[in-house]
C-alpha positions as CSV (number, residue, x, y, z in Angstrom):
1,M,-30.7,-23.9,66.4
2,Y,-32.2,-27.1,67.0
3,L,-33.0,-28.9,63.6
4,D,-34.8,-32.3,62.4
5,F,-34.5,-33.5,58.8
6,T,-35.8,-36.3,57.7
7,L,-34.8,-37.1,53.4
8,S,-35.9,-39.7,51.2
9,P,-33.5,-41.3,49.2
10,G,-31.9,-39.2,46.6
11,S,-33.0,-35.9,49.1
12,R,-30.3,-33.3,50.0
13,I,-30.3,-30.2,51.7
14,S,-28.2,-27.6,51.9
15,Q,-28.6,-26.0,55.5
16,L,-27.2,-21.7,56.7
17,I,-24.7,-21.8,59.1
18,P,-23.7,-18.8,61.0
19,L,-19.5,-18.6,60.8
20,H,-17.7,-18.9,64.0
21,W,-20.9,-21.7,65.2
22,N,-19.8,-24.7,66.1
23,A,-21.9,-28.0,64.6
24,F,-22.3,-31.3,65.3
25,V,-24.9,-33.7,63.3
26,Y,-26.5,-36.6,64.9
27,V,-28.2,-39.3,62.1
28,L,-30.6,-41.0,64.0
29,Q,-32.2,-43.3,61.0
30,G,-30.3,-44.5,57.8
31,Q,-27.6,-43.3,56.6
32,G,-26.4,-39.9,54.2
33,H,-23.6,-38.3,53.3
34,F,-22.1,-34.6,54.5
35,G,-19.9,-32.5,53.4
36,E,-19.8,-31.1,49.5
37,A,-20.5,-33.6,47.2
38,K,-18.0,-32.7,44.9
39,S,-15.2,-32.7,47.8
40,Q,-15.0,-34.8,50.7
41,H,-17.2,-36.2,52.6
42,S,-18.6,-38.2,55.6
43,T,-20.9,-40.7,55.3
44,A,-22.8,-41.8,59.0
45,A,-25.6,-43.9,60.0
46,A,-27.4,-44.4,63.0
47,H,-26.4,-43.5,66.3
48,H,-23.3,-41.4,64.5
49,L,-22.5,-38.4,65.8
50,L,-20.5,-35.8,63.0
51,I,-18.6,-32.7,64.2
52,L,-18.6,-30.0,61.7
53,G,-14.8,-28.4,60.8
54,L,-17.0,-25.8,59.3
55,S,-14.6,-23.9,56.3
56,G,-18.1,-22.2,54.7
57,E,-21.4,-21.6,56.4
58,R,-23.7,-24.2,55.3
59,L,-23.7,-27.4,56.0
60,E,-24.6,-30.3,52.6
61,A,-26.6,-33.6,53.2
62,W,-27.6,-36.0,51.2
63,N,-29.3,-39.0,51.2
64,G,-27.7,-42.0,49.1
65,S,-29.5,-46.0,49.9
66,D,-30.1,-48.1,47.2
67,S,-32.5,-49.6,50.2
68,G,-35.0,-46.7,50.4
69,L,-34.8,-46.2,53.9
70,P,-34.8,-41.9,54.6
71,L,-32.2,-40.7,56.5
72,R,-33.3,-38.5,59.6
73,F,-30.0,-36.3,61.9
74,I,-30.4,-33.2,63.9
75,L,-28.2,-30.6,63.3
76,V,-27.6,-29.0,66.9
77,G,-25.4,-25.4,66.8
78,G,-24.6,-22.5,68.6
79,E,-22.0,-19.6,69.4
80,P,-19.5,-20.1,71.2
81,I,-19.2,-18.4,74.8
82,G,-15.8,-18.9,75.9
83,E,-16.6,-20.0,79.0
84,P,-14.3,-22.9,81.2
85,M,-14.9,-26.4,80.4
86,V,-14.9,-29.3,83.2
87,Q,-15.6,-32.7,82.7
88,F,-15.7,-36.0,85.2
89,G,-17.6,-39.0,84.0
90,P,-22.3,-37.7,83.3
91,F,-21.3,-34.3,84.8
92,V,-19.3,-30.8,82.9
93,M,-19.1,-27.8,84.4
94,N,-17.9,-24.9,84.7
95,T,-14.6,-25.5,87.2
96,Q,-13.0,-27.5,89.1
97,E,-14.6,-27.4,92.2
98,E,-18.0,-26.8,90.5
99,I,-17.3,-30.8,90.3
100,D,-16.3,-31.3,93.2
101,Q,-19.6,-30.5,95.0
102,T,-21.2,-31.6,91.8
103,I,-19.7,-35.1,93.5
104,D,-20.6,-34.4,96.7
105,D,-23.6,-33.6,96.2
106,F,-24.6,-36.7,93.3
107,E,-23.0,-38.8,96.9
108,N,-25.4,-37.1,99.1
109,F,-28.2,-37.3,97.9
110,T,-28.3,-33.5,98.0
111,N,-29.3,-30.4,95.7
112,G,-31.3,-31.7,92.9
113,F,-30.1,-35.6,93.2
114,E,-32.5,-36.0,96.7
115,K,-34.6,-38.9,94.9
116,A,-31.8,-40.6,93.2
117,R,-31.5,-42.9,96.7
118,H,-34.6,-45.1,95.3
119,W,-34.8,-44.6,91.9
120,K,-34.3,-48.0,89.7
121,S,-35.0,-47.8,86.4
122,Q,-37.7,-50.0,84.6
123,A,-35.0,-51.9,82.2
124,A,-33.0,-52.3,86.0
125,S,-36.0,-53.4,87.6
126,A,-37.2,-56.4,84.7
127,L,-34.3,-57.6,84.5
128,G,-34.4,-59.1,87.9
129,L,-31.0,-56.6,88.6
130,F,-32.7,-54.4,92.0
């Protein structure tokens, strides 16, 4: 599930999330409240991530902004698949052997990293870093 919400000040949503799914919220713009209004809730602003520990099956969110700014966030969720996970730097694979192979591929510019040797970001070039 990937949902993109924009809430005007004073508005709220209640979104169903299937039981046993993992989910997170990433705030793109503004500031909002996530949780139940009458109990504990979290406040998050732009560029913050909330990993949801759902006790029920829904996300409650509202924009309580006094500034008049909209709240925009994404809700991403899915059923866990129970596979092992190994992470090193930006690489995430299922086994240490796969991580080792991916690092080897990256360092040798093979298996999808062929263009990495000569790649430069426009920002880095503009700053004179290359």
